[in-house]
N, C-alpha and C positions, 0 to 999 in steps of 0.2 A: 504494500500500500504506500509505503513511504517513497518508493521509486516512482510510482504513478503520479503522486502529488508533486514530486520534484520536477517531473517532466512537464506537467501542466504549468507550474510556476515558471519554468525556464522558457516555455513557448510564449507565455503571456508577456514575460519580460522582454524577450527578443522582439516580439511583434510591436510592443509599445515603444521600444527604443527606435525601431526602424520607422514607425509611423511618425513619431515626434521629429525624427530627423527630416522626413519628407516635408512636414508642415513648416519646419524652421528654414528649409532651403530657400535662399533668396533667388529671385529670378535674375537671369542673365540680362545685362544691359550694356549698351555700348559706352565707350569712353571717348570723350572728345579729343583729348591730347594723347592719342595712341598711334603707334606705328607697327610695322611688320618686320620681323627678322627672318631672313632667308639665308641659306648657305649649304655647305656640303661638308660631310665628315669622311675623312679618308685615313688610310693607314700611312703613318709617317715614313715607314720603311719602303713599302711597295707602291704607294700611291693608289692602291685599290680602294674602291668605295667600301664603307662599313655600313652594313644594314643593322637596324635595331639599336643604334646608339640613342641614349636618352639626352635630350637637350632641354634643360630647365632654366627658367628665369628665377633666380634666387629671391625668396621672400614673397613672390607673386603667385606661387602654386599653379603656374601655367607652363606648358612646354610642348615638346613634340618628340617623335621618334624618327630617326632617319630611315628613308626608304631603301630599296634595293640598290639604287645608284648613289646612295649616301646623302641625298638631298633632304632638307627639312624646311618647314615653314611654320613660324609662330606668329599668330595674329593677335591684335589687341594688347600689345606690350606698351605700357606707359612710357611716354617720351622721357628722355634724359639718360643718364648713365645707368646702365643695368648690368648686373653680374650674371653671366651665363655659365652654367656648369654642365659639362659634357661627360657622360659616363658610358662605359661599355665593358662588359666582362672580358678580361684578358688584356685590357689597356689601362694605362695610367689616366686618372681623371684630369681634366683641364678646366681651370677657372679663368674667365677673361671678362673684363669690363668692355661693354659695347655701348656706344652712344646711339640712341634710338631717336630718329626724327619723326615728329608728328605728321601723320598722313603720308609717309613715305616708306619704301622698303630699304632696310639696312642689311648689307651683306656681311656675313661673318662665317668664314671657313675655318675648320678645325682639322688638324692633323694629329692623330693619337699615336702615342708611343706604346708599343706592346709592353705589357708588364704582367707578370704572374701574380703580383700582389697589388690588389686594388682596394686600399683601405677605405675609400669613399663609396665603394659599391654597396648598394642597398640589398640586404638579404631578407628573406622571408623568415621571421622569427616567431610567428604566432600572434604578435601584437598588431594593433590597428595599422600602424604605419611602417612596420618592419623596423630595421635598424641598420645603420652603416656598419660595415665590418669593423671599423676602428673602435666602435663602442662596445663590441661584444667580446666577452672574456673567454669564450669557449671555441673549440675548433669546429668550423663549418667548411666542408669541402664543396666547391662549386664547379660545375661543368658547363661549358658552352656547347650545348648539344648540336647546333647546326655545324659548327667548326669540326667537332669530333666525328660527326656523322659523315661529313664530306671526306674525311680521311679513312674512316674504317668501313663505311658502307654496312654498318651493323644492321641485322635484320630484326633485332628485338632489344628490349631495354637492358637485359643482362649482358649482352654482347657489347652494348654501348658503354656500360659501367666498368667492365672487366679491365683491370690493369690501370685504371685512370683515377681511382680514389684509394689513397693509402689507408690500409686497415679494413677495407671492404673486400670480402671474399665472395666471388660469384661461382656457383657450382650448378651442375645439371645431372640428373640421374641417368641420362642416356643421350646418345647422339642422334636419336631418331627425330624426325620432323614432328613438331608439336610438343616436344619435351620442354618443360618450363624450368626457368632458372630460379635458384634460391639465393637470397642475399643474407650474409652475416656481417655485422659490423663489430669489430673488436672481439671476435671469437664467441665462444659459448659460455653462458653464465647460469643457465637453468638446466636441470636434469630432466624434469618431466613435462615442462611447458616449452613453447616455441622460443626460438632465438633469432627470429627475423624482425627487422624494423617495421614500423608503421609506414604506410605509403599514402601520400596525399597528392591529389591533382587539383591545382588551382584552389587550394584550401579545403577540399572535400576528401574525407577519408574513403579509400577504395579498397576492395579486397585484393590481396596479393597472394592468395593461397597457392600452395604447391602440392604436388603429389595427388592431383585430381585425375579423374578419368574413370573408365569402367572398372568396377570391383569384381575381379574374376575368381574369387575363391571357389574351388571345386572345378574350375575349368582347366583343360589342358593348355589352351592358349591364353594363359592368364598373365598377371603382372604387367598391366598396361597403365597403372596409375602414375603417369609421368608428366601429365600436363600441368601447366601453371598459368595463373591469370596475369602475370606480368607480360606474357606474350601478347595480350590484347592491346597494349599501348604502342601506338605507331611512333617510332623515333622521329619520323619526319615532322610530327606535329609539336615536338618539344622545343621550347626556347632555351631553357636552362634547367639544371638539376642541382639541388642542394642536399647534401648528406649531413644530417645533424647526428653526431656520434655520442651515444651513451647518455646516462642520467644527468651529467653535469650540463649538457646542452639541451636536454629534452624535458626538463622539469615541468614547464608549463603545459606540456602535452599529457602529463599525468600518467595514470594507470595504463599499462600496455606499451609504454614508450621506453622501457628500460633498455631495449636493444637498439634504440635510435629511431630516427625519422628520416624518410626520404621524401623531399618536397619536389614535385614536378610542376614546372610552370610552362604552360603551353604557349604557342605563338599567337600573337594578336595582330590586328591590322595596324598599318602605319600611315601617317599623314602623307599625302601626295597623290599622284595619279594612280589609278588602279593598276595592280600588278598581277600577272599570271605566270605561274611556274609549272613546268611539266618535266617529269623525270621517268625514264624507262630503263629497266635493267634486265639482264638475262644472263644465264650461265649454267654451269654444271655442278653437280654434287657427286662425290665419289668416296668410297671406302678406300683410302690411300694405302697402297701396298698390302692389300688384304691377304694375299697368299703367304707372305712372310710374317705378317703380324698374327694371323690365326695359327694356333698350334698344330704341329704335325704329330699324329698319334702312331703308336707302335703296337704290333702284335706278332705272334708266331704262327706260321702255317703248319699243317700236319708234318711237313718235312723238317720242322725246326728252324726254318729260315725266318729272320726278322723282316717284316713287311712294313713299310712306311705308308701312311695314308694322310692326305691333306684334302679336305672337302673342296676348298676353293680351286685348287689345281685340277682336281678330278672333273669338276663341273665345267671349268673352262675348256678342258680338252674334249669334253663331251659335246660342247657347243650349247650348253644351257648354263650360262654363268650364274653363280649363286647370288652375286650382287651386281646390279645394273648400274649404269651411269644415270644419276638423277638429274632433274632440271629445276632451276629456280627462275621465276619470272615475276616481275613486279612493275606496276605502273602507278605513279602518284601524281597528283596535280593539286594546286592550290590557287586561290584567287583572293586578293586582299587589297585593302585601301581604306579611304576615309572620305566622307562627304559631310561637310559642316560639323555637327556634333556627333556624327555617327561613324564608328570604325567597325570593320568587319574582316574576318579571316575565315575562309571556307576551304575545306580540303577533302580529298577522297583518295582511297588506296584500294588497289586490287592486287592480290598476290596469289600465285598458284605455284606450289612447289611439289615436285614428285620425288620421292626418296629412292634409295638404292634397292628397296624391296617393293613388290607390287602392292602390298597392303599398308604402305606408309606414305601418306600425302597430307598436305596442309593447304587449304584454300581459305583466304580471308578477304573480306570486303569491309571497309570502314568509312564512315563519314564523320567529319569534325567541323564544328562551327563555333567561332567565338565572336560575339556581338557586343560592342561597347557603345553606350549612348550617354551623352552628357546633357540632360534636360535643363540643368541650371549650372551656373558658373562653378559652384562648389559641390556638385552632386554628380556622381558617376554610377551607372548601373551596368554591370558586366555579366553577360550570360554565356555559359559554355555548354555545348551539347556534343556528345560523342556516342556514336552507334557502331557496334562491331557485330559482324556475322561471320562465324568461324566454323569451318567444317574440317575436322581432323580425323584421319585414319592413322592410329598410333602404332600399328604393327604389334609385335609380341616381343617382350624382353624378359630375360631371366627364366621364364617358364619354358615350355616345349617349343622354342622358336627354332628358326633355321640356324641361328648362332649356337644355341644349346645343342642341337642335333649334330652340328659340325664339330664342336670341341669335344664331344663325348662319343664319337662314332668311330667305326673302322669297318672296312669292307669285309674282313674276316668274321667280325662279330655280328653284323647285320647285313648279310649278303642280299636278302630280298629287298632291302631299302637302299641299295647302292652305298651302304656303309653308314647312312645317317642314323645317329643314336636313337634308341627307343623306337626305331622304324618311322620316325617323323621326317618323311621326305619333304623337300621344299614345296612340292605341289600341294601338300596339305597345309603346312605351317604358313606359307606365304600367300596362298590363294583362297583357301577355304576357311581360315581363321581371320576374323576381322574385329578389331577393337576400335570403336569409333566414339567420337565426342563432337556433338553439335552444340555450339554456344551462341546465344544471343545476349548481347550486353548493351545496356543503355546507361550512360552517366550524364547527369544534367546538374548544373549549379547556377546560382545567381549570387552575385556579390554587389552589395550596395555600399559605396564609399561616400561619406559625407564629411566635408571639412567646413563646418559653419563658421569657425573663427580661425585666425592665424595660430592660436594656441591650443586648439582642440580639433581632433580628428577621430572619427569612429567609423566602424563598418560592421555589416552583418553578412553572414554567408549561410545559405541553406542549399543543400544538395542531396541528390539521391543516386546511388550506385546499384543498379539492378543487373543480375546475371541469371539467365535461364540456361540450364544444362541438360542435354539428353545424351546420356552415356550408355553404350551398348557393348556387351560381350556377345559375339556371334561365332558359333562353330557350325558351319554349313553342313548339310547332308553330304556324306562322303560317297562318291560314285563307286560302282561295283569293282572297278579295276584297282582302286586304292583301299577299299574297305578292309581287305585282309591284313593291312599293315597296322591297323588300330583296333582298339577294343570295340565290341558291338555297341556299347553305350556311346562311345566317341563317334563312331560311324553314323549313328542316328542323328547327331547334331544337338545343339542346345542354344538357348539364348537367355540373357538377362538384361533387362533394361532398367536403368535408374534415372528418374526425372527429379531434378533439383531446381529450386529457385531460391535465390538469395537477394536480400535487399538491405542496404545500409543507408541510414538517414543521418546526415550531419547538419547540425544547427550550431552556429558559432557567432558570438558577438564579442567585439573588442573596442575599447576606446582609449585614447591617449591624450593627455594634456601636457603641454610643454611651456615652461616659464624660464625666464632669466632671473635667477634669484639675486645675483649681483652682476657686475660687469664681467666677472670671470667664471661664475658658477651657473650651470644650467641644470634644470630638473625636468625629467620626463616620467610621468606616472601613468601606468597602464593597468586597466582592469579588463577582465573578460570572463566569459562562461561558455561552455561547450556541452552539447548533448550528442551522443552517438548511440543509435539504436540499430541492432542487427537482427534480422530474422531469416532463418534458413528452413526450408521445407524440402523433404525428400521422400520419395516413394519408389519402391522397386518391385518388379514382377518378372517372372520368367518361367522357364521349364525346359524339358528335354524331350527329344524324340520327334523329329520332323517326319512326316509321311513320305517325303520325296524331295528331289532337287527343286530349287526355286522358291520354296516356302521358307520365309525368314521372319515371321512375326510371332509374337507371344501367343496369339490366339490359335496358331497352327500347331502347337506342341501337343504331344500325347499325355505328358505328365506335367501339369502346371506346378510351379513352386508356390509356397504360401507367400502372399504379398506382405510387404513391410512398409511402414510409414513412420516418419519422425518429424518433429518440429522443435527448433531451438530458437529461443529469444534471449538476447542480452542487451543490457542498457548501461551506458556509462554517462554520468553527469558530473560536471566539475566546474570550478571557478578558480581564478587566480588573480593575484595582484602583484605588480612589479614596479619597483622604484629605481630609477637610474639617475645618478648625479654625474655631471661632467665638469671638469676644471680646465679652462683654457683650450678646450677642444683637443686635449691630449691625454688626460687622465680621466678614466670613467670607472665608477663603482655601481654595481647593480645588486639588488636583493629582490627575491621573489618568493612567493608562497602559493602552492597549489593545494586545493582541497577537492577530494574525489569520493564518489560512491559508485558501486558497480553491483549489478544484480547477481553476480556470481560470488560475492562476498557472503560469509555466513550471516545468518539472521541476527546473531548477537554481536556482530562487528559492524560498526556504522561507518563513519567517515575516516578517510586516511589523508594525512597532510604530507606534502613534499616541499622542503625548503631548497633555496638556491642562493648562492652569492658568487659574483665574479668580478674581476678587475681587468682593465686594459690600459696600458700606458704606452703611448707613442714616444719613445725615448728620443728618437731622431728629431723630433720637433722642438726639443729643449734647446735653449740658447747655449748651454754648456756642452752640447754634443760635439766632441772634437773630431769625429770621423766623417763629416758630411761629404767630403770629396770621395770617400771610399764606400761608405755604407749610407746610401741615400735614404733608406727607410729601415727602421727597426721598431718593432712593436713587441712588447712583452705582455703575456696574458696568463691568467690563472682562473680556475673556476672550481666550485664544489657544488654538487647538486644531487638530488635524489628523485627517482621515479620508480614506477612499479610494473608488475606483470600480473594480470588478473588470473585467478584460479580457473581451471577448466570448468566448463558449464556443468552444472548439477553436482559438482564435487562437494559442495557444502550441504546438499539436501539429503534428507532421509528418503529413500525411494523403495517402492514395492513393485513386484512384477506380477502381471496377471497370470493366473493358472485356472484350470478347470477343477472345481471342487466336487464334493460328493453329489451324486445324482446329476452331474452335468451342470451344476450351478456355477456361476462366476465367482472367483475368489482371488486372493492375492497372496503372495509369499514374500518374505523379506528380501530386498535387493541389496542396497548399500546403506550403511549406517550414516554416512555424511559427517559433517563437522560444522556445527553452528557458529563456531568461533573462527572459522577459516578466513584468513586475510590474504592480501596479495603478496607475492614475493617482492622484496624491496631492494633496489639497487642504489648503492651510495658510491659516488665517484668523485675523485679529485684528479684534475688534469692541469698541466702547466705547459707553456710552450712559448715560441716566438716566431715572428715572421720578419724576414730581412731581405733587402735588395742590395747586392754588393757589386760595386764597380759598373753599375748600369747593365750588367750582363747576367749575374747569377741571382736567382730568387730562391729563398729557402723558407720552408714552413715545417716547423718541428713541434711535436707534441709528445709529452709523457703522460700516461694515465694509470691510475690505480683504482680498481673497482672492487667493492665488496657487495655481494648479493646475499642478503639475509632473509630469514623466514622462508627458506626454500621449502617447497611442498614435497614431503616424503610420505609414501604410503606405509602405514604400520599395521601389523596384523590385528584383527579384531578378536576379542575374547569370545569363545563359543557361547558363553553364558548370556551374551547380549542378544542372541537370537538371529544375528546377522553373520554372514560368512564373508570371507575375503579380507579386505583391509580398508582403512579409512585415511584420508589425506590429513596430514598434520604439518604445521609450520615449524620445521625442525632444523633444516640444513643451512649450510653457508658455503659459498664458492667465491674465491678471490681470483681476479684477473688483473694483469698488468702488462704494459708493453710500451712501445714507442712507435711513432708514425713520422715519416719524413717525406716531403715532396720537394723536388728541386727542378728548376728550369734554367738552362744555360744557353745563352746565345753564343754558339761556338764561332760562327762567322757571320758578320753583319755588313754586307756590301750592297750597293744599289742593284747589282745584277746577279747576286748569289747570296743565299742565306742558309744557315744550318743551325737549327734549334734542337736541343736535346732535353728531354724531360724524363725524370726518374721518380719512382715511388718506392718506398721501403717501409715495412712495418713488421713488428714482432708482437707476439701474443703468447701468454702462458696462463692457463687456468688450472686451479688446484682446489679440490674439494676439502674444505676445512672441517665440516661437521655433517653428520647424517642422523643426528638425534639418537645415537645408539644403535642404529641399524648397521650391521657389519658390512653389507654390500648390497647394491641394487643392480640386477642384471639389465644390461642395455640391449645386447644382441649376442649372437654366438661369439664366445671368446671375449666379449666386452663387458666390463663391470664398472660400476661407480663405487670407488673405495676412497676413504679418507686418506689424504696425502697424495692423491693421484688425480690426473685430469678426468674430465667428464668423458664417459664412454671409453676408458682406457682398455687396451688389449692386455690380457693375461694368459699365460701358457706355462706348461712345464718345459723347462729348458734342458735339452740333451747336451751333456758336456763331454761324454766319451762313449765310444763303441768300438768293437773289434769286428774285423771282417770274418764272416763265418766260412769254414772250410767244408762244411757238410750241412745237410738239412735243406729245408725250403726257404728259410729266412736268410737274407744276405748278410745279416749282422748278428752279433751276440754280445753278451756282457754290456748291455746298454744301461748307462747311468745318467741321472739328471741332477741338476743343481739342487742342493739341499737347503738353499736359502743363505742369507748373509752370515758369513762366519761358520757355516755348517759344511760338513763333508758331503760329497756326492752320495746319492741314495738311489735305490731302485725307483724307476719312474712312477710306479703305482703309488709310492709313498711321498713323492716329491711335492713341494708346495707350488702353487701357481704364482708366477712372478710377473711383474709389470714389464711389458716389452715395447710399449709405444702408445701414441695418441692419434686419434683420427683427425684432430684439428691441426692445420698447418701452424707451425711456430714462426715461420718467416715467409712473407709474401712480398712481391714487388714487381716492377716492370721498368723497362727502358724504351722510350719512344724517340725516334729521330725523324725530323721533318726537314727536307731540303727543298729550297725554292731556287729555280733557275730562271732568271729574268722575271717577267710578269706572267708567264704562261705555263710553266712546268712546276709541278709539286710532286715530290717523292716522299713516301712515308713508310715506316716500318715500326712494329711494336713487338717486343719480346717480353714475356712475363714469366714468373716462376713462383712455385710454392715449395717449401722445404720443411722438414721436421715432422712430417705426418706419415702414418702408416695406413695401409689398406689390406683387408683380408682377401687374399687371392684364392677365393673358393673354387674357381675353375681349376687351378693347378692342384689343389688338395684333392678334389674329387677325381681328377684324372690319375693322379699318382698313387693314391691310397687304395684305389679300386672300390671306392664307396658306391659306384654305380654298376659294379659287377666285374670289372677287370681293370688292372693297372694299364694305363696307356702311355705313361711317360717313358722316355728312353732309359731312365734309371732302372725301371722294372726289368729291362731286357739286357742292358749293358752295365751292370752294377760295378764292374771293374773300373769304369771311368769316373766314379763318384766317390766322395769321401764317406766313410762309414757313418759319421754323424748325420750326414744328409740322408743316407739310406735308412737310418733308424726312423726317420719321419715319413717314410713312404710305406711303412708296414700297414697292414690292414687295420691294426688296432690303434694306430697313432691318433686317429680322430677321436675315438671313444676315450682315450687316456688323456686327451688335451695336449698331445705333443704336436703342436701346430706352429711353432715359432717361425719356421722357415717359410710358411705360407702367409705370414703377416709381414708384408714386404714394405720396403721404403717406397713411398709414393711421391717422393720429390721429383720435380721435373723443371725443365726450362723449355718454353715453346716459342717458336716464331709464329705468333698469333695472327698478325695482320701485315699485309704489304699492299701498297697502292701506288699508282702513278696517274696523275691527273694533268690534263692539258686543256687550257682555256682557249677556245677556238677564236680566231680573228672575228671581229664584229661583222665583217662583210660576208662571212660564210652563211649566216642565217639572217636574212633581212628582217628587221624589226625587233630582233632579240637584243636585249641589253647585256646579256651574259649567257654563255654556253660553255659547258665543261664536259669533256669525255674522260671517263675514269676506268682504268683496269685495276681490279682488286682481287685479292685472294685471302682466304682465312684458313687456319689450321694447316699450316704448311709443313712444319717440321717439329719433332719432339726429341729432346735429349733427356734420357732418364735411365735409371738402373732397374726400373720395374720390369719384370719379365712377362707381364700380361700384355693385353692389347693396348690399353691406354691407362695411365695412372690417375686420370681425372674422373673416370667414369665409375661410379659406385652407387649403391642404393642410398647412400647418405646425400646424394646430390639434390634430393628434394628437401633438404634442410635438417634431417635427423642426424643421428650419430652412427647409424648402421653402415659403416664404410666397407661394404662387401661387394666384390666384383665377381659376378657369376654370369658369364656369357652375355655381356651387355655390349650393344653396338657403340663404338667410340664416336667422338665428334667427327663429323664428315668434313672433308676438304671442299671448300667452295671456291670456284674461279668464275668471275663474272665481270661484265662490262656495263657501264651506266652512262647514259647521256642525259644531262640536265640542262634545261633551257629556261631562261627567264625573259619575259616580255614586259 
């Protein structure tokens, strides 16, 4: 009841505030002594026009954005000397006095110098007016999306972020088309809850779920829950991205923001003549060097000869290649401009990708519209609409896929199926099994910005993010010629369809007052409140046994399954207050407090508060700074803040399950006991760092962070006397994280006809479980445990330390001994303790990018990134070598003389059951040549009427350097955001080579 009342009060307050703002809005009226400022914004180094630069008249709250050709126009500027401020992400800010003549046009051109540190850039901070970077004491990474997209030609948001934000790790569960990326910022800090940041688009919180798709439990062609909603966001529509890292930065976002916040700002119309842009790209997708990356299996024929078998080579020689060359095609267009008080940006995208297997494809159509209107001088209404229609066929991963059948097969073991394991020939796994997901998504928001006074600004945002999802597992009826290869139940076919709908509603109000307390001290006070309500509905139905080919509906099955249905509602409501003081525009102190409530909290736990304090000092602006000629800019910053992570839905509630009682009557039985005192996990973080620009060439951004996550939710066993089985969630645990983040940009060569820029990111992270509330360990996945003193999801195994080569018998080794623990002698492996052998979380990540410009027409780009210090469970190798699927297929099983006895001890059939798996938990560190591109700006005369045209050749996933013996070290089941870093017959990231032609009119 208290949540419902709070929602009503919040809605009434927001509505009243917005209505009062509209009533108070003064009407626009002309000024007699005014003029117009026109001009052009260009790159000081190349002379190229800069689009999207902000040109503002200081203290007048009017301005403009530069168009595609760099031109701008500001009308109704009061005559006299006026200070113009020009800003653009990636460039140093310019302030210049311009004398405006009444009734005339005054020309003012600006040439911006590239700069990785833009202290005057305005960032989205959650407050009404945002804040300049110089005033914010915490780390916020910013990304100029159009510039990065032009270099990378990224197909999705995850690819655009990868390697460009220090401390952000992007992962994917598969290389299949439609697989969604997961984002982690500053590692893992929760054991049982999510570790992904919140995602906002133009101020509206949107779903960013991963691991979605058909739920194939009980199906042969299962494990297709690889899709992610980040794929719905078209990179072409993004203007900039801000990554707010950790509790110290995310306090005012409250509960659920402990893992950070990703703010996406979409493109909007610019002042000037209407502009039209069109881009078309096409290319190929392929499983690079598949024959050598896929394992070769071994077996002995009746004559005792060792026969090698490789599925990829066999099918190529047969003329039926296992993996085809896929295709990628995309067309995008946008139309933007402004007319009087109306600005608009309209865009559309159509993409059609065909994967390397016939049951893997991705078709997407999307429309985006941003409409801004200024009905009064101090009032702006901005509306954003986004529609996505997605049709994905996700193929099969990890289950009985062509990959699985290839790595666990051999022609001597499965002669009737051409050697494919478990008789799953590609004709079945690639053509008759289809896991699909159809998504319809609609996101709409309205932002009302009202600046009634020079000292007060406020805004209201309301938005809806709706997603409709139709996911299907389909195993088609198997024809007679293939039916003998599978079981009778599988041959008959089956289907399961899950229909989901999810809606998130965001309502947000914020107001800021600014005063000059003295000639040197400024004050900014902000207050705000947010409401977020999420509702998810799901129903599933299905069955098995189709009567014949061509029937693929639930109504056509002979044995229907029992339908299932669920509904989940969650609500978060909160408010905050923030006070910022500034001294001489160089020293800033901020304090803030957030108060939250959430429907997942226990009924006996009410409001939670999160404090924050930060400081920022631009030392280089001080008169005593002695290194102005060498260090042009130096800012020191520090912040402490707290934010939370809400419990899982229903965790706090006592639940009962329906059952059939005596005589067929309806009854219930105890489900979970719940916890009425349950509260959110609480992250407390301290960070400190600096930003500097050295010798006008080197820009540095460094941060150290230390985070403690308390009140971790741990499940404890329930006493049988309670009448409930299982466990109950308790706030018992604690995890500590710490690390550093460094971003650097260096102008290696800066000449009029040649430029070379190098950018690098580097980050470290370490997480350690400090407390589990007395619970000895919590199982995460096979071989992975959560234990005090070790990382989340750490790998544990019995470690073989010695073995002798056997001279007789069936086993290749004898006298096998394992590590007895610290300071203890070796013991028989059955009595040995399980020892920590690694973490699934990368300890070190980074990237190096080089951009070379030749003249004004040629740009070359390359990005190399790396991850180090993490392990992955190579389940493919373990199952092949230990014979867990019926036969040992590794070379070591047939040529043991070529291998060390310690290695051979872990290929024995009982190695898996005894936990002797250390050699299969492999170093997953790698370095990848992730992106390369070459762009050529066509001469203006080539395309009449075009203001700009660029032809780009690009490639992704080109080369990998790693010690990992599997197909690819990045691909694992943990790619959807969890800790289960297991690689079992997963398709690796595909190599893309494509060309793009972009034209602007």
